[in-house]
C-alpha positions as CSV (number, residue, x, y, z in Angstrom):
1,M,110.4,118.0,77.2
2,P,110.3,121.8,77.8
3,K,111.4,123.1,81.2
4,P,108.6,124.3,83.5
5,H,108.2,128.0,83.8
6,R,110.0,129.3,86.9
7,T,106.8,130.6,88.5
8,E,105.2,127.1,88.3
9,M,107.8,125.8,90.7
10,A,107.7,128.7,93.2
11,I,107.1,128.2,96.9
12,H,103.9,129.8,98.1
13,H,103.4,130.8,101.7
14,H,99.9,130.7,103.2
15,R,98.5,131.7,106.6
16,S,96.6,128.4,106.8
17,L,96.3,125.3,104.7
18,F,93.3,122.9,105.0
19,L,93.6,119.3,103.7
20,S,91.2,116.4,103.9
21,D,90.7,112.9,102.7
22,L,94.3,112.0,102.0
23,H,93.6,108.4,102.9
24,L,97.2,107.6,103.4
25,G,97.9,103.9,103.2
26,S,94.9,103.2,100.9
27,I,94.7,102.0,97.3
28,G,94.4,105.0,95.1
29,S,95.9,107.6,97.5
30,R,98.3,109.9,95.6
31,A,100.7,110.8,98.4
32,D,103.4,111.3,95.8
33,L,101.4,114.2,94.2
34,L,100.5,115.6,97.7
35,L,104.1,115.6,98.8
36,T,105.2,117.7,95.9
37,F,102.2,120.0,96.4
38,L,103.1,120.5,100.1
39,K,106.7,121.2,99.3
40,H,105.5,124.1,97.1
41,N,102.8,125.3,99.5
42,L,104.0,126.1,103.0
43,A,101.7,127.3,105.8
44,Q,101.9,128.8,109.3
45,C,99.0,126.5,110.3
46,Y,98.0,123.1,108.8
47,I,94.4,122.0,109.5
48,L,93.8,118.3,108.6
49,V,90.1,117.9,108.1
50,G,89.7,114.2,108.5
51,D,90.4,110.9,106.8
52,I,94.1,111.5,106.8
53,I,95.2,108.0,107.6
54,Q,93.2,105.1,106.3
55,N,92.1,102.4,108.7
56,G,94.5,99.5,108.4
57,D,91.9,96.8,108.7
58,S,91.6,96.1,105.0
59,I,93.7,93.4,103.2
60,L,94.0,95.9,100.4
61,S,95.7,98.5,102.6
62,Q,99.2,99.6,101.7
63,W,101.8,102.0,103.2
64,T,104.3,103.5,100.8
65,E,107.4,105.7,101.2
66,S,105.4,108.6,99.9
67,D,102.8,108.1,102.7
68,Q,105.6,108.1,105.3
69,A,107.1,111.2,103.7
70,I,103.8,113.0,104.2
71,I,103.9,112.2,107.9
72,K,107.5,113.3,108.1
73,H,106.9,116.6,106.2
74,L,104.0,117.6,108.5
75,S,105.9,116.5,111.6
76,D,109.0,118.5,110.5
77,R,106.8,121.6,109.8
78,K,105.5,121.4,113.3
79,K,109.0,121.2,114.7
80,E,109.8,124.3,112.7
81,G,107.0,126.2,114.4
82,A,104.0,125.6,112.3
83,E,100.7,124.8,114.0
84,L,99.2,121.4,113.3
85,I,95.5,120.6,114.0
86,Y,94.0,117.2,113.3
87,V,90.2,116.8,113.0
88,R,89.2,113.1,113.0
89,G,87.3,111.6,110.1
90,N,85.3,108.5,109.9
91,H,88.2,106.5,108.3
92,D,90.8,107.7,110.7
93,P,92.0,105.0,113.1
94,K,92.4,105.7,116.8
95,S,95.9,106.7,117.8
96,I,96.5,103.4,119.6
97,D,95.7,101.5,116.4
98,I,98.3,103.4,114.3
99,A,101.6,101.7,113.7
100,R,104.6,103.2,115.4
101,G,106.2,105.9,113.2
102,R,103.0,106.7,111.3
103,C,101.4,108.9,114.0
104,L,101.3,112.6,113.6
105,P,102.5,114.6,116.7
106,V,99.1,115.9,117.6
107,V,95.9,114.7,119.3
108,A,92.9,114.4,116.9
109,V,89.7,116.3,117.8
110,E,86.1,115.8,116.7
111,Q,85.8,119.4,115.5
112,T,87.4,122.8,116.0
113,E,86.9,126.5,115.1
114,H,89.3,128.6,113.0
115,L,89.6,132.3,113.2
116,T,90.9,133.9,110.0
117,A,93.1,137.0,109.8
118,N,90.1,139.2,108.9
119,G,88.1,138.0,112.0
120,S,85.8,135.4,110.3
121,K,85.1,132.3,112.3
122,Y,84.7,128.9,110.7
123,L,83.5,125.6,112.1
124,V,85.9,122.9,110.9
125,I,84.5,119.4,110.9
126,H,84.9,116.3,108.8
127,G,81.3,116.1,107.8
128,D,80.3,112.5,108.1
129,A,78.0,113.3,111.0
130,E,75.8,115.1,108.5
131,D,75.4,112.0,106.2
132,A,72.0,110.6,105.6
133,K,71.2,108.4,108.6
134,L,71.3,105.3,106.4
135,F,74.9,105.9,105.4
136,Q,75.9,106.3,109.0
137,L,75.1,102.7,109.9
138,A,78.2,100.7,110.6
139,F,77.2,98.0,108.0
140,F,77.0,100.6,105.1
141,K,80.2,102.2,106.2
142,Q,82.1,98.9,106.1
143,L,80.4,97.8,102.8
144,G,81.2,101.1,101.1
145,S,84.8,100.9,102.2
146,L,85.2,97.3,100.9
147,L,83.6,98.2,97.6
148,N,85.7,101.3,97.2
149,N,89.0,99.4,98.0
150,G,88.0,96.6,95.7
151,L,87.3,98.9,92.8
152,R,90.5,100.8,93.3
153,A,92.5,97.6,93.5
154,T,91.0,96.5,90.2
155,D,91.8,99.9,88.7
156,C,95.4,99.5,89.9
157,F,95.7,96.1,88.3
158,L,94.2,97.3,85.0
159,N,96.5,100.3,85.0
160,N,99.6,98.3,85.6
161,Y,98.9,95.3,83.4
162,V,96.2,96.2,80.8
163,Y,96.0,100.0,80.0
164,D,99.7,100.8,80.4
165,S,98.8,104.5,79.9
166,G,100.9,106.1,82.7
167,P,100.2,107.2,86.3
168,N,98.4,110.4,85.4
169,R,95.5,108.8,83.5
170,R,92.1,109.2,85.1
171,S,90.6,105.8,84.9
172,T,87.0,104.9,84.1
173,I,86.7,103.5,87.7
174,E,87.9,106.8,89.2
175,A,85.4,108.7,87.0
176,I,82.5,106.3,88.1
177,L,83.4,106.7,91.8
178,A,83.4,110.5,91.4
179,I,80.0,110.4,89.8
180,V,78.7,108.1,92.5
181,N,80.0,110.4,95.3
182,W,78.3,113.3,93.5
183,G,75.1,111.3,92.9
184,L,74.7,110.4,96.6
185,Y,74.0,114.1,97.4
186,P,72.1,115.5,94.3
187,T,70.2,118.1,96.2
188,R,73.2,119.3,98.2
189,S,71.3,118.8,101.4
190,H,74.5,117.9,103.2
191,E,75.8,121.4,102.5
192,R,72.7,123.0,103.9
193,R,72.9,120.8,107.1
194,L,76.6,121.7,107.6
195,V,75.9,125.4,107.1
196,T,73.0,125.2,109.6
197,L,75.4,123.6,112.1
198,A,77.9,126.4,111.6
199,R,75.2,129.0,112.0
200,S,74.1,127.4,115.3
201,N,77.7,127.7,116.5
202,N,77.7,131.4,115.6
203,C,80.2,130.8,112.9
204,D,80.6,132.6,109.5
205,G,80.9,129.4,107.6
206,V,82.0,125.8,107.6
207,I,85.1,124.0,106.3
208,C,84.7,120.2,105.8
209,G,85.9,117.2,103.9
210,H,84.3,113.7,103.6
211,F,82.3,114.2,100.4
212,H,85.3,114.3,98.0
213,D,83.8,117.3,96.3
214,A,85.9,120.5,96.3
215,Q,83.6,123.5,96.8
216,L,83.8,127.1,97.9
217,H,80.6,129.2,97.8
218,E,78.0,131.1,99.7
219,K,74.9,129.6,98.2
220,H,73.3,128.8,101.5
221,G,73.8,132.1,103.3
222,L,77.2,131.3,104.8
223,I,80.4,130.2,103.3
224,Y,80.6,126.5,102.6
225,A,84.0,125.1,101.9
226,N,85.0,121.5,101.1
227,C,88.7,120.7,100.8
228,G,88.2,118.0,98.2
229,D,90.5,115.0,98.4
230,W,93.8,113.4,97.3
231,I,92.3,110.4,95.6
232,D,90.7,112.0,92.6
233,S,90.4,115.9,92.8
234,F,93.8,116.8,94.3
235,T,92.7,120.0,96.0
236,A,93.3,122.0,99.2
237,L,91.9,125.1,100.7
238,A,94.1,128.0,101.7
239,E,93.8,131.1,103.7
240,D,96.1,134.0,102.7
241,Q,97.5,136.6,105.1
242,T,94.4,138.8,104.7
243,G,92.0,136.0,105.7
244,C,90.8,135.3,102.1
245,L,89.9,131.7,101.3
246,Q,91.0,130.2,98.0
247,M,90.9,126.7,96.5
248,L,94.2,125.4,95.3
249,G,95.2,122.6,92.9
250,G,92.9,120.5,90.9
251,R,93.4,117.3,88.9
252,H,94.8,118.8,85.7
253,P,97.0,121.5,87.2
254,V,98.6,119.2,89.8
255,K,99.2,116.3,87.5
256,R,100.8,118.6,84.9
257,G,103.2,119.8,87.6
258,F,101.6,123.2,88.4
259,F,101.7,123.8,92.1
260,S,100.9,127.5,92.2
261,V,97.7,129.1,93.4
262,R,94.9,128.1,91.0
263,P,91.4,128.8,92.3
264,L,88.6,126.5,91.3
265,V,86.1,129.0,92.6
266,G,86.2,132.7,93.2
267,A,87.9,133.6,96.5
268,S,85.6,134.4,99.4
269,T,86.0,136.6,102.4
């Protein structure tokens, strides 16, 4: 196997790093890939945009050494002087419900505002509040979580005992779930609602998660940025020292071992 090019393994320094939908402790979470990504992408400020730790109320929940290593890495970065901000998502448990040792050293908030180096102000919010009203009902939230966990458990079983095609294969179930997530919002109305919310808060744009759909654009008049997820897309949003936003990672670059800056969309300012 050829050795990776030296620049592929370089450590990159960012002013801010935005991450969402890690779902640590859930079936399908790739904390192993995330840990390597974080070790090669350091930031002065880490903004966690919701659904970081999966609710532990499912019989299909699991907590791995890689999950714990993510908690340790972020906690250590805070001790070293980095800022850590945690925006709560709809799957994040309350602090009192998190097992000892799995808590991050920060109090979660419902939303926050982030000021970039160039003076732009962004509303940072998970995004579930802008779901269609039907999907906000507790019954549908619980049903969706159970179906998702069940499908991912099935996928894990098939990958281990049927396909035997390695950990980096994108399964049919993963592809179906990605299509379903995209199909729930075909008109991108959630993006427009979040941009409208940002505008009402006198912000220059919005940074969110929740929809598992990495995006960075200005189609609705203000910047809309979605961090993506660490279940399927393996992306993060970064701010450089000039205040420029850029998407990092992606399924193919990350799984091939590339951890350098690889924008999915043109950088925006």
